[in-house]
DSSP file (Angstrom, degrees, kcal/mol; ACC not computed):
  #  RESIDUE AA STRUCTURE BP1 BP2  ACC     N-H-->O    O-->H-N    N-H-->O    O-->H-N    TCO  KAPPA ALPHA  PHI   PSI    X-CA   Y-CA   Z-CA
    1    1 A X              0   0    0      0, 0.0     2,-0.2     0, 0.0    37,-0.2   0.000 360.0 360.0 360.0 139.7    0.0    0.0    0.0
    2    2 A X        -     0   0    0     35,-1.3    37,-0.3     1,-0.1     3,-0.1  -0.508 360.0 -91.6 -93.4 162.1    1.2    3.5   -0.9
    3    3 A X        -     0   0    0     -2,-0.2    36,-0.4     1,-0.1    -1,-0.1  -0.331  62.7 -79.2 -63.7 157.1    1.1    6.7    1.1
    4    4 A X        -     0   0    0     34,-0.1    68,-0.8    36,-0.1     2,-0.5  -0.268  40.0-146.7 -61.3 145.7   -2.0    8.8    0.5
    5    5 A X  E     -ab  40  72A   0     34,-2.8    36,-3.1    66,-0.1     2,-0.8  -0.971   7.2-144.6-112.7 126.9   -2.1   10.9   -2.6
    6    6 A X  E     -ab  41  73A   0     66,-2.8    68,-2.5    -2,-0.5     2,-0.8  -0.829  13.7-159.4 -94.7 111.1   -4.0   14.2   -2.3
    7    7 A X  E     -ab  42  74A   0     34,-2.6    36,-3.3    -2,-0.8     2,-0.6  -0.823   2.3-156.8 -97.6 110.3   -5.7   14.8   -5.7
    8    8 A X  E     +ab  43  75A   0     66,-2.8    68,-2.7    -2,-0.8     2,-0.3  -0.775  25.4 160.6 -90.4 118.2   -6.6   18.5   -6.0
    9    9 A X  E     -a   44   0A   0     34,-1.7    36,-2.8    -2,-0.6     3,-0.1  -0.936  47.2 -82.9-135.0 155.3   -9.4   19.0   -8.5
   10   10 A X  E >   -a   45   0A   0     -2,-0.3     3,-1.5    34,-0.2    36,-0.2  -0.307  58.6 -95.5 -57.6 139.8  -11.9   21.8   -9.3
   11   11 A X  T 3  S+     0   0    0     34,-1.9    -1,-0.1     1,-0.2    36,-0.1  -0.284 112.7  35.2 -54.5 139.6  -14.9   21.7   -6.9
   12   12 A X  T >  S+     0   0    0     -3,-0.1     3,-2.1    34,-0.0    -1,-0.2   0.449  72.2 131.0  93.0   2.0  -17.8   19.8   -8.6
   13   13 A X  T <  S+     0   0    0     -3,-1.5    14,-0.2     1,-0.3     7,-0.1   0.826  79.8  42.2 -57.0 -31.3  -15.5   17.3  -10.4
   14   14 A X  T 3  S+     0   0    0     12,-0.1     2,-0.7     5,-0.1    -1,-0.3   0.228  85.2 116.7-101.3  14.0  -17.8   14.5   -9.0
   15   15 A X    X   -     0   0    0     -3,-2.1     3,-2.2     3,-0.2     8,-0.0  -0.741  54.7-155.0 -84.3 113.9  -21.1   16.3   -9.7
   16   16 A X  T 3  S+     0   0    0     -2,-0.7     3,-0.5     1,-0.3    -1,-0.1   0.685  93.0  64.5 -64.4 -14.9  -23.1   14.2  -12.3
   17   17 A X  T 3  S+     0   0    0      1,-0.2    -1,-0.3    -5,-0.1     2,-0.1   0.524 101.0  52.8 -82.4  -5.0  -24.9   17.5  -13.3
   18   18 A X  S <  S+     0   0    0     -3,-2.2    -1,-0.2    -6,-0.2    -3,-0.2  -0.450  77.1 173.9-125.6  58.9  -21.6   18.9  -14.5
   19   19 A X        +     0   0    0     -3,-0.5     2,-0.3     4,-0.1     3,-0.1  -0.393   7.4 151.9 -70.8 143.3  -20.2   16.3  -16.9
   20   20 A X     >  -     0   0    0     -7,-0.1     4,-2.4     1,-0.1     5,-0.2  -0.971  56.1-109.3-158.0 162.8  -17.1   17.1  -18.9
   21   21 A X  H  > S+     0   0    0     -2,-0.3     4,-2.4     1,-0.2     5,-0.1   0.889 119.8  51.7 -61.9 -39.0  -14.2   15.2  -20.4
   22   22 A X  H  > S+     0   0    0      2,-0.2     4,-2.6     1,-0.2    -1,-0.2   0.906 109.8  48.2 -65.6 -41.9  -11.9   16.7  -17.8
   23   23 A X  H  > S+     0   0    0      2,-0.2     4,-2.5     1,-0.2     5,-0.2   0.924 112.2  49.2 -64.0 -43.2  -14.1   15.5  -14.9
   24   24 A X  H  X S+     0   0    0     -4,-2.4     4,-2.4     2,-0.2    -2,-0.2   0.922 111.1  50.1 -62.1 -43.2  -14.5   12.1  -16.4
   25   25 A X  H  X S+     0   0    0     -4,-2.4     4,-2.7     2,-0.2    -2,-0.2   0.942 111.0  49.1 -59.1 -48.9  -10.7   11.9  -16.8
   26   26 A X  H  X S+     0   0    0     -4,-2.6     4,-2.5     1,-0.2    -2,-0.2   0.922 112.5  47.1 -58.5 -45.7  -10.1   12.9  -13.2
   27   27 A X  H  X S+     0   0    0     -4,-2.5     4,-2.3     1,-0.2    -1,-0.2   0.879 112.6  49.1 -67.2 -37.3  -12.6   10.4  -11.9
   28   28 A X  H  X S+     0   0    0     -4,-2.4     4,-3.1    -5,-0.2     5,-0.2   0.906 110.5  51.4 -65.9 -40.8  -11.1    7.6  -14.0
   29   29 A X  H  X S+     0   0    0     -4,-2.7     4,-2.6     2,-0.2     5,-0.3   0.926 110.4  48.8 -61.8 -45.4   -7.7    8.5  -12.8
   30   30 A X  H  X S+     0   0    0     -4,-2.5     4,-2.0    -5,-0.2    -2,-0.2   0.931 114.3  46.3 -57.6 -46.9   -8.8    8.4   -9.2
   31   31 A X  H  X S+     0   0    0     -4,-2.3     4,-2.1     2,-0.2    -2,-0.2   0.936 114.5  45.6 -63.8 -47.9  -10.5    5.0   -9.7
   32   32 A X  H  X S+     0   0    0     -4,-3.1     4,-1.3     2,-0.2    -2,-0.2   0.895 112.5  49.2 -68.4 -40.3   -7.5    3.5  -11.6
   33   33 A X  H  <>S+     0   0    0     -4,-2.6     5,-2.3    -5,-0.2     4,-0.3   0.889 110.3  53.3 -64.9 -36.7   -4.9    4.7   -9.1
   34   34 A X  H ><5S+     0   0    0     -4,-2.0     3,-1.5    -5,-0.3    -2,-0.2   0.904 105.7  52.9 -61.4 -41.3   -7.1    3.3   -6.3
   35   35 A X  H 3<5S+     0   0    0     -4,-2.1    -1,-0.2     1,-0.3    -2,-0.2   0.785 103.9  57.6 -65.3 -26.5   -7.2    0.0   -8.0
   36   36 A X  T 3<5S-     0   0    0     -4,-1.3    -1,-0.3    -3,-0.2    -2,-0.2   0.484 129.4 -95.4 -82.1  -2.7   -3.4    0.0   -8.2
   37   37 A X  T < 5S+     0   0    0     -3,-1.5   -35,-1.3     1,-0.3     2,-0.3   0.444  79.3 137.0 106.0   1.0   -3.2    0.4   -4.4
   38   38 A X      < -     0   0    0     -5,-2.3     2,-0.9   -37,-0.2    -1,-0.3  -0.614  53.3-132.5 -79.5 139.1   -2.9    4.1   -4.0
   39   39 A X        -     0   0    0    -36,-0.4   -34,-2.8    -2,-0.3     2,-0.5  -0.826  29.5-158.5 -89.6 107.2   -5.1    5.7   -1.3
   40   40 A X  E     -a    5   0A   0     -2,-0.9     2,-0.6   -36,-0.2   -34,-0.2  -0.767  13.1-166.5 -96.8 126.6   -6.6    8.6   -3.1
   41   41 A X  E     -a    6   0A   0    -36,-3.1   -34,-2.6    -2,-0.5     2,-0.5  -0.935  15.2-146.2-110.8 108.1   -7.9   11.6   -1.2
   42   42 A X  E     -a    7   0A   0     -2,-0.6     2,-0.6   -36,-0.2   -34,-0.2  -0.619  14.9-170.8 -74.4 124.5  -10.0   13.8   -3.5
   43   43 A X  E     -a    8   0A   0    -36,-3.3   -34,-1.7    -2,-0.5     2,-0.2  -0.899  11.2-150.1-118.7  99.4   -9.6   17.5   -2.4
   44   44 A X  E     -a    9   0A   0     -2,-0.6     2,-0.6   -36,-0.2   -34,-0.2  -0.485   7.3-157.0 -70.7 137.5  -12.0   19.7   -4.2
   45   45 A X  E     -a   10   0A   0    -36,-2.8   -34,-1.9    -2,-0.2     2,-0.1  -0.949   8.9-142.7-119.9 111.5  -10.8   23.3   -4.8
   46   46 A X        +     0   0    0     -2,-0.6     2,-0.3   -36,-0.2    14,-0.1  -0.388  49.7  93.7 -69.3 148.6  -13.4   26.0   -5.3
   47   47 A X  S    S-     0   0    0    -36,-0.1     2,-0.8     2,-0.1     5,-0.1  -0.848  82.0 -77.8 152.4 174.2  -12.6   28.7   -7.7
   48   48 A X    >   -     0   0    0     -2,-0.3     3,-2.3     3,-0.1     2,-0.2  -0.489  66.2-146.4-101.1  60.1  -12.9   29.9  -11.3
   49   49 A X  T 3  S+     0   0    0     -2,-0.8    30,-0.1     1,-0.3    29,-0.1  -0.500  75.7  23.0 -72.1 136.2  -10.2   27.7  -12.7
   50   50 A X  T 3  S+     0   0    0     28,-0.5     2,-0.4    -2,-0.2    -1,-0.3  -0.915 133.6  42.8 -93.4  17.3   -8.2   28.2  -15.0
   51   51 A X  S <  S-     0   0    0     -3,-2.3    -3,-0.1    -4,-0.0    -2,-0.1  -0.641  82.4-174.3-120.9  73.8   -8.8   31.9  -14.2
   52   52 A X        -     0   0    0     -2,-0.4     2,-0.1    -5,-0.1    -5,-0.1  -0.326  18.9-129.5 -73.8 149.1   -8.7   32.1  -10.4
   53   53 A X     >  -     0   0    0      1,-0.1     4,-2.1    -2,-0.1     5,-0.2  -0.340  34.7 -99.6 -79.8 172.7   -9.4   35.2   -8.4
   54   54 A X  H  > S+     0   0    0      1,-0.2     4,-2.2     2,-0.2     5,-0.2   0.895 127.8  53.0 -60.2 -39.0   -7.1   36.3   -5.7
   55   55 A X  H  > S+     0   0    0      1,-0.2     4,-2.3     2,-0.2    -1,-0.2   0.886 106.3  53.0 -64.3 -38.3   -9.4   34.7   -3.2
   56   56 A X  H  > S+     0   0    0      2,-0.2     4,-2.3     1,-0.2    -1,-0.2   0.912 109.4  49.0 -62.1 -42.7   -9.2   31.4   -5.1
   57   57 A X  H  X S+     0   0    0     -4,-2.1     4,-2.4     2,-0.2    -2,-0.2   0.892 109.9  51.1 -64.9 -39.9   -5.4   31.5   -5.0
   58   58 A X  H  X S+     0   0    0     -4,-2.2     4,-2.3     2,-0.2    -1,-0.2   0.909 109.8  50.1 -63.6 -41.1   -5.5   32.2   -1.3
   59   59 A X  H  X S+     0   0    0     -4,-2.3     4,-2.4     2,-0.2    -2,-0.2   0.909 109.7  50.6 -64.4 -41.3   -7.8   29.2   -0.7
   60   60 A X  H  X S+     0   0    0     -4,-2.3     4,-2.6     2,-0.2    -1,-0.2   0.922 109.8  50.6 -61.0 -43.5   -5.5   27.0   -2.7
   61   61 A X  H  X S+     0   0    0     -4,-2.4     4,-2.6     1,-0.2    -2,-0.2   0.909 109.5  51.0 -60.0 -41.9   -2.6   28.1   -0.6
   62   62 A X  H  X S+     0   0    0     -4,-2.3     4,-1.3     2,-0.2    -1,-0.2   0.915 110.5  48.9 -61.8 -43.4   -4.5   27.4    2.5
   63   63 A X  H  X S+     0   0    0     -4,-2.4     4,-0.6     1,-0.2     3,-0.3   0.930 112.9  47.3 -61.8 -46.5   -5.4   23.9    1.2
   64   64 A X  H >< S+     0   0    0     -4,-2.6     3,-1.1     1,-0.2    -2,-0.2   0.904 109.8  52.2 -64.3 -41.3   -1.7   23.2    0.3
   65   65 A X  H 3< S+     0   0    0     -4,-2.6    -1,-0.2     1,-0.2    -2,-0.2   0.781 105.3  57.3 -65.5 -25.4   -0.4   24.4    3.6
   66   66 A X  H 3< S+     0   0    0     -4,-1.3    -1,-0.2    -3,-0.3    -2,-0.2   0.617  83.5 103.0 -81.6 -13.0   -2.9   22.1    5.5
   67   67 A X  S << S-     0   0    0     -3,-1.1     3,-0.1    -4,-0.6     4,-0.1  -0.423  86.9 -96.5 -68.7 145.4   -1.5   19.0    3.7
   68   68 A X    >   -     0   0    0      1,-0.1     3,-1.9    -2,-0.1    -1,-0.1  -0.291  50.4 -87.6 -60.8 146.4    0.8   16.9    5.9
   69   69 A X  T 3  S+     0   0    0      1,-0.3    -1,-0.1    -3,-0.1    -4,-0.0  -0.276 114.9  17.6 -53.4 133.3    4.5   17.5    5.5
   70   70 A X  T 3  S+     0   0    0      1,-0.2    -1,-0.3    -3,-0.1    -2,-0.1   0.556  91.0 154.6  80.7   8.4    6.0   15.4    2.7
   71   71 A X    <   -     0   0    0     -3,-1.9     2,-0.5     1,-0.1    -1,-0.2  -0.243  44.3-124.1 -67.2 155.8    2.6   14.6    1.2
   72   72 A X  E     -b    5   0A   0    -68,-0.8   -66,-2.8     2,-0.0     2,-0.4  -0.903  28.8-169.8 -98.6 128.4    2.2   13.7   -2.4
   73   73 A X  E     -b    6   0A   0     -2,-0.5     2,-0.5   -68,-0.2   -66,-0.2  -0.980  10.5-163.0-123.1 131.9   -0.2   16.0   -4.3
   74   74 A X  E     -b    7   0A   0    -68,-2.5   -66,-2.8    -2,-0.4     2,-0.4  -0.959  17.1-153.5-111.0 127.3   -1.6   15.4   -7.8
   75   75 A X  E     -b    8   0A   0     -2,-0.5   -66,-0.2   -68,-0.2     2,-0.1  -0.839  15.2-121.6-109.7 137.5   -3.1   18.5   -9.4
   76   76 A X    >>  -     0   0    0    -68,-2.7     4,-2.5    -2,-0.4     3,-0.9  -0.470  32.4-117.6 -64.4 145.4   -5.8   18.7  -12.0
   77   77 A X  H 3> S+     0   0    0      1,-0.2     4,-2.5     2,-0.2     5,-0.2   0.793 110.6  62.1 -61.2 -31.9   -4.4   20.6  -15.0
   78   78 A X  H 34 S+     0   0    0      1,-0.2   -28,-0.5     2,-0.2     4,-0.3   0.846 113.4  36.9 -65.1 -31.5   -7.0   23.5  -14.7
   79   79 A X  H X4 S+     0   0    0     -3,-0.9     3,-0.9   -71,-0.2     4,-0.4   0.907 119.4  46.9 -83.0 -46.3   -5.5   24.3  -11.3
   80   80 A X  H >< S+     0   0    0     -4,-2.5     3,-1.3     1,-0.2    -2,-0.2   0.819  99.1  68.4 -68.1 -31.6   -1.9   23.6  -12.1
   81   81 A X  T 3< S+     0   0    0     -4,-2.5    -1,-0.2     1,-0.3    -2,-0.1   0.731 101.0  46.7 -66.6 -21.3   -1.7   25.5  -15.4
   82   82 A X  T <         0   0    0     -3,-0.9    -1,-0.3    -4,-0.3    -2,-0.2   0.528 360.0 360.0 -96.7  -5.5   -2.1   28.9  -13.8
   83   83 A X    <         0   0    0     -3,-1.3    -2,-0.2    -4,-0.4    -1,-0.2   0.401 360.0 360.0-111.8 360.0    0.5   28.3  -11.0
């Protein structure tokens, strides 16, 4: 078993009322990595990704600072591309 992976994805990624190719990709990635033995922690990040406001960036910083020291974080491309 691997250490937990914190997967940061836009809020609503798992909302069936908001289907998209990116959401489907993220959910499949979570499922498949879980099947490989990774403990996946979905961390929804509210914001207007990929064009975050200053408040969105502050919230992302807060989320990252709250992760345990040495954690592995996997970021959705909409969040990662602006940082």
